[in-house]
C-alpha positions in Angstrom: 10.3 -5.0 17.6 11.7 -4.1 14.6 13.9 -5.9 12.0 17.1 -5.1 13.6 16.6 -5.5 17.1 15.5 -9.3 16.8 18.1 -9.9 14.3 20.7 -8.2 16.9 19.3 -10.6 19.1 19.3 -13.6 17.6 23.1 -12.8 16.5 23.8 -12.2 20.5 22.4 -16.1 20.8 24.4 -17.7 18.1 26.5 -19.6 20.4 23.5 -20.7 22.5 23.0 -23.9 20.6 26.5 -25.3 21.3 26.8 -24.5 24.5 23.6 -26.6 25.3 24.4 -29.4 22.7 27.6 -29.6 24.7 26.2 -30.0 28.6 26.7 -34.2 27.7 30.6 -33.8 27.5 31.1 -32.1 30.7 30.9 -35.4 33.1 31.9 -38.0 30.3 35.0 -39.2 28.3 35.1 -40.5 25.3 36.9 -42.1 22.7 38.0 -40.7 19.7 35.5 -42.3 17.9 32.2 -41.7 19.9 33.9 -37.8 20.4 34.0 -37.1 16.7 30.3 -39.2 16.2 28.9 -36.6 18.6 30.5 -33.5 17.2 29.1 -34.6 14.2 25.9 -34.3 15.4 26.2 -31.4 17.5 27.2 -29.6 14.4 24.0 -31.0 12.5 21.6 -30.2 15.7 23.0 -26.5 15.8 22.6 -26.4 11.9 18.7 -27.2 12.6 18.7 -24.6 15.1 20.3 -22.0 12.4 18.0 -23.1 9.9 14.6 -22.6 11.4 16.4 -19.3 13.0 17.2 -17.9 9.2 13.4 -19.0 7.9 12.0 -17.3 11.0 14.1 -14.1 10.5 13.3 -14.2 6.6 9.4 -14.3 7.3 9.6 -11.6 9.6 11.5 -9.5 7.6 8.0 -9.3 5.6 6.7 -5.3 5.8 3.1 -4.6 7.1 2.3 -4.8 3.4 3.0 -8.8 2.8 2.7 -9.7 6.1 -0.4 -11.9 6.3 -1.0 -12.0 2.7 -1.1 -15.6 0.8 2.6 -15.4 -0.9 3.6 -14.5 3.1 1.4 -17.5 4.2 2.8 -19.7 1.4 6.6 -19.0 1.9 5.5 -19.9 6.2 4.4 -23.0 4.8 7.3 -23.7 2.5 9.4 -22.8 6.3 7.6 -25.7 7.6 7.9 -28.1 5.2 11.9 -27.4 4.8 12.2 -27.1 8.7 9.8 -30.9 8.6 12.2 -32.5 5.9 15.8 -31.2 8.1 14.1 -32.5 11.2 12.8 -35.8 9.8 16.6 -36.4 8.8 17.6 -35.8 12.1 15.2 -38.6 13.8 16.1 -41.1 11.1 19.5 -41.2 11.9 18.9 -41.2 15.5 16.3 -43.8 15.6 18.0 -46.2 17.9 17.6 -43.4 20.8 14.0 -43.0 20.2 12.7 -45.8 23.2 15.3 -44.4 25.4 13.7 -41.7 28.2 13.4 -39.2 28.2 13.8 -39.0 24.4 11.0 -41.7 24.1 8.3 -39.0 26.1 9.6 -35.9 23.5 9.0 -37.6 20.8 5.8 -39.3 21.4 4.3 -35.5 22.5 5.4 -34.5 19.2 3.9 -37.1 17.2 0.7 -36.2 19.4 0.9 -32.7 18.6 1.2 -33.4 15.0 -1.8 -35.4 14.8 -4.0 -32.7 16.2 -2.3 -30.4 13.8 -3.8 -32.4 11.0 -7.5 -31.1 12.3 -6.3 -27.8 11.7 -4.9 -28.6 8.2 -8.5 -29.6 7.4 -9.9 -26.8 8.4 -7.8 -24.6 7.2 -8.5 -26.3 3.4 -12.3 -25.8 4.0 -11.3 -21.8 5.0 -9.7 -21.8 1.6 -12.7 -23.1 -0.2 -14.7 -20.5 1.5 -12.6 -17.8 0.5 -12.9 -19.8 -3.7 -16.9 -19.4 -3.1 -16.6 -15.4 -2.1 -14.3 -15.4 -5.5 -16.9 -16.8 -7.3 -19.3 -13.7 -6.6 -16.3 -11.5 -7.0 -16.1 -12.7 -10.9 -20.0 -12.1 -11.3 -19.7 -8.9 -10.5 -16.5 -8.4 -12.7 -17.8 -9.7 -15.7 -21.5 -7.8 -15.6 -19.9 -4.8 -15.3 -16.3 -5.1 -17.2 -15.4 -4.1 -20.9 -19.1 -3.0 -21.4 -19.8 0.1 -24.0 -23.0 1.0 -21.7 -23.9 -0.3 -18.0 -27.8 -1.0 -18.1 -30.0 -1.8 -15.3 -29.6 -5.8 -16.1 -25.8 -5.4 -15.4 -26.4 -3.2 -12.2 -29.4 -6.0 -11.0 -27.2 -8.8 -11.3 -23.9 -7.6 -9.8 -26.1 -6.1 -6.7 -27.1 -9.6 -6.2 -23.6 -11.0 -6.3 -22.4 -8.6 -4.1 -25.8 -8.9 -1.3 -24.8 -13.0 -1.9 -21.2 -12.4 -1.1 -22.4 -9.9 2.2 -24.3 -12.6 3.4 -21.9 -15.1 3.1 -19.0 -13.4 4.9 -21.4 -11.9 7.7 -22.8 -15.4 8.2 -19.1 -16.5 8.8 -18.8 -13.9 11.2 -21.7 -14.6 13.1 -20.9 -18.6 12.9 -19.3 -18.4 16.8 -22.1 -17.3 18.7 -24.6 -19.1 19.8 -27.4 -16.6 19.1 -25.9 -16.5 15.1 -26.6 -20.4 15.3 -30.1 -20.1 16.2 -31.2 -17.6 13.6 -28.8 -18.5 10.7 -31.2 -20.4 8.5 -33.8 -17.4 9.1 -31.0 -15.0 7.6 -30.4 -17.4 4.9 -34.2 -18.0 3.6 -35.1 -14.4 4.1 -32.5 -13.8 1.5 -32.7 -16.1 -0.7 -35.1 -18.6 -1.8 -34.4 -20.2 -4.5 -30.7 -21.4 -4.5 -28.5 -21.7 -2.0 -26.4 -19.1 0.2 -22.8 -19.3 0.9 -23.6 -19.6 4.3 -25.1 -23.0 3.7 -21.6 -24.3 2.3 -19.9 -23.8 5.7 -22.7 -26.2 7.4 -22.8 -28.5 4.6 -18.8 -29.2 3.6 -17.4 -28.5 6.8 -14.6 -31.4 7.4 -14.9 -31.0 11.5 -17.4 -31.3 13.5 -19.3 -28.9 14.3 -18.6 -28.2 17.9 -14.8 -28.5 17.0 -12.8 -25.2 18.1 -9.5 -23.9 16.5 -8.7 -22.2 20.3 -9.0 -25.2 21.7 -7.0 -27.5 19.4 -4.4 -25.0 19.2 -4.2 -24.9 23.2 -4.0 -28.8 22.9 -0.8 -28.5 20.2 0.6 -26.3 22.8 -0.3 -27.8 25.9 3.0 -28.7 28.1 5.4 -27.3 25.2 8.3 -26.3 27.6 12.4 -26.5 26.3 14.0 -29.3 27.8 15.9 -29.2 31.2 19.9 -29.3 31.1 19.8 -33.1 32.3 17.1 -34.0 29.2 19.4 -32.3 27.2 22.3 -34.7 28.6 20.0 -37.6 28.0 19.2 -37.2 24.7 22.5 -36.0 23.2 21.0 -32.7 22.7 17.9 -34.3 20.4 15.6 -33.1 22.9 16.2 -29.3 21.8 15.5 -30.4 18.5 12.3 -31.7 19.3 11.4 -29.0 21.0 12.2 -26.4 18.4 10.2 -28.5 15.5 7.2 -28.8 17.9 7.5 -24.7 18.2 7.5 -24.3 14.7 4.3 -27.2 13.9 2.4 -24.7 17.1 3.5 -21.2 15.5 2.5 -22.3 11.7 -0.9 -23.7 12.9 -1.5 -20.9 14.9 -0.7 -18.4 12.0 -2.7 -20.3 9.3 -6.3 -20.1 12.1 -5.5 -16.3 12.0 -5.3 -15.7 8.8 -8.2 -17.9 7.1 -11.4 -18.4 8.1 -12.3 -21.3 10.6 -14.1 -22.2 13.3 -13.9 -20.9 16.8 -10.6 -18.7 15.7 -9.3 -17.5 19.3 -6.1 -15.9 18.9 -5.0 -15.2 22.9 -2.5 -17.9 22.5 0.7 -17.4 24.4 4.0 -18.3 23.2 6.5 -19.2 25.9 9.7 -19.3 24.1 13.0 -17.9 25.6 15.0 -15.6 23.3 18.3 -18.2 24.1 17.1 -19.9 21.1 17.8 -18.1 18.2 14.6 -18.5 16.2 12.8 -17.0 19.2 13.1 -13.3 19.0 11.9 -13.4 15.4 9.0 -16.2 16.1 7.8 -13.7 19.2 8.2 -10.9 16.8 5.9 -12.3 14.5 3.7 -13.1 17.1 3.1 -10.0 18.1 2.8 -8.0 14.7 0.2 -10.5 14.0 -2.1 -9.8 17.2 -1.6 -6.1 16.6 -2.7 -6.7 13.1 -5.9 -8.3 14.9 -6.1 -5.1 17.0 -7.0 -2.9 13.9 -10.6 -1.2 13.9 -11.3 -2.4 10.6 -10.1 -6.1 11.3 -10.9 -6.8 15.0 -14.2 -8.7 13.8 -12.8 -9.9 10.5 -13.2 -13.4 9.4 -9.7 -13.8 8.7 -6.5 -11.5 8.8 -5.7 -12.8 5.4 -5.0 -9.8 3.5 -6.7 -10.7 0.3 -10.3 -11.0 2.6 -9.6 -7.4 4.0 -9.2 -6.4 -0.2 -12.3 -8.5 -0.5 -14.6 -6.7 2.4 -13.2 -3.4 1.0 -14.0 -3.5 -2.4 -17.1 -5.0 -2.0 -18.4 -2.1 0.1 -17.2 0.3 -2.1 -19.3 -1.0 -4.9 -22.2 -1.6 -2.2 -22.0 2.1 -1.8 -21.8 3.0 -5.2 -24.1 0.9 -6.6 -27.0 2.7 -3.8 -26.5 6.2 -5.3 -26.9 4.9 -8.8 -29.8 6.5 -11.0 -30.6 5.7 -14.7 -30.0 6.7 -17.2 -27.0 6.9 -15.9 -24.7 10.3 -16.0 -21.3 9.8 -17.6 -19.2 11.0 -14.4 -21.3 8.1 -12.7 -20.1 5.6 -15.2 -16.6 6.2 -14.9 -16.9 6.2 -11.4 -18.5 2.7 -11.8 -15.7 1.9 -14.0 -13.0 2.8 -11.6 -14.1 0.2 -9.2 -14.8 -2.5 -10.9 -11.2 -2.1 -12.5 -10.3 -2.4 -8.3 -12.1 -5.1 -8.1 -10.7 -6.9 -11.0 -7.4 -6.7 -9.3 -8.8 -8.9 -5.8 -10.7 -11.0 -8.4 -7.4 -11.9 -10.4 -5.3 -12.3 -7.2 -7.6 -14.4 -5.9 -7.7 -16.5 -9.0 -4.0 -17.1 -9.3 -3.3 -17.7 -5.8 -5.8 -20.1 -3.7 -5.6 -23.2 -5.9 -1.5 -23.2 -5.2 -2.2 -22.2 -1.6 -4.9 -25.7 -1.3 -2.4 -27.7 -2.8 0.7 -26.3 -0.3 -1.6 -27.3 2.6 -2.4 -30.8 1.4 1.0 -30.7 1.0 1.9 -29.9 4.3 -0.9 -32.4 5.8 0.5 -35.3 3.9 4.3 -34.8 5.0 2.8 -34.6 8.6 1.4 -38.0 8.2 4.6 -39.4 6.5 6.7 -37.9 9.2 4.2 -39.4 11.9 4.1 -42.9 10.4 8.0 -43.2 10.0 8.3 -41.6 13.5 6.4 -44.0 15.1 8.0 -47.3 12.9 11.0 -46.3 14.1 9.8 -46.5 18.0 7.6 -49.6 17.4 
C-alpha cells in the first residue's frame, strides 16, 4: 500500500482512540475531580496510540532500498524501545488497577508474551553472530586481493578458499531446517574442510536456543489469542486494555520482523496479523507486513537465510567473485586483473558496511532484551 494511502487512512481514524476511551463515561456520573483525572488519563492513552501510529508511519515511509536494511532494523528497535518506555510509564501510573479484572488477565498475558520474546532476542543475537562469521570470510577475500600491485596465484587460492567456506556456511544455514540437512550436515562439512571448523559448525556449537526450538512456533505463541478488547473491557479498565493490546502488537510485529530479517531456526513467516484498521497504527503496520512478505516472495530471496538487505549483498557479491575466479588463468591479462579489482571494491563496500553496523545492532538487541526483562519484573512486582 502506498504511503499516501495508509497515511490517509490513519488520519480518518484519529478520533478512534478518544471514542473508545470515553465509552466508560456514558453511563457513569463523575465528580469534577475524578472527571479531571479521567480526562488526563484519556489524553495520555490517546498520546500513546498516536506515538505508535507516528512511529509505524515513519517506518513504513522507507523505500524498497531502505526496508530490511540494518539501519531500518535499528530504527525498528528504536521504535520498540520508545513505545515500551511510554507503556511502562502508563503501567506504573495505573498499577493500582492491575489486579482488577479484566485488567489482571490482559497484563499477565502481555508479560507472558514478553517472556516468549526473550527467546527470540537470544536467537536473533546468535543470528547476528552468524552474519559476523560470514563477514570474516569477506574480510579474508578483501585483504587478499585489495591494494595488490599484481594479483598472484597465492592470493587467488586464499580468496577462493574463503569464498568456498562462506558458501558452505550459508548453505548449511539454508538447509538446517530440513531433516535431510540435519542428517547430512556433518558429512558436507567433513568433506569440504578437514583441518578446521566450518562456519556451519558455529551454529550447532553456540546456538542459545535448543535444536528443536522454532521461531515460527514461538511467534505463533506470542500472537495466540491476541485480539482487540471488547467495549465492556475498555470501560472496565478505563481504556488501559487498549494500551496493553497496542503494546502487545508492537512486540509481536517487532519480533516477527526480526525473525524475517535475521537468520534463526525455523523462520516460517506466514504469520497473520488480525488488527482492525480502526486503530490508527493498524494501517502502516499491515502495510509493512505485506511489503516484507512481498520481499520474501521474490525469486532471488525465496530461499534466503534472512531477508536482511546486507545478507542479500553478501550472497550476490560472493557469487560474482566465485564466477570470476572460476574464469581466471595465469598469467592474468590486464583486462581480467581490472575486472578482479572492480569486484574486490564492490566486496569491500559490503564488508565495511557490515563491519560498522553489526556491533551496534547487537547492542541494541541486547538492550531490547534487558528492557523487556526490567519492564516484566517491575510489572509483576506491581501485581504481586
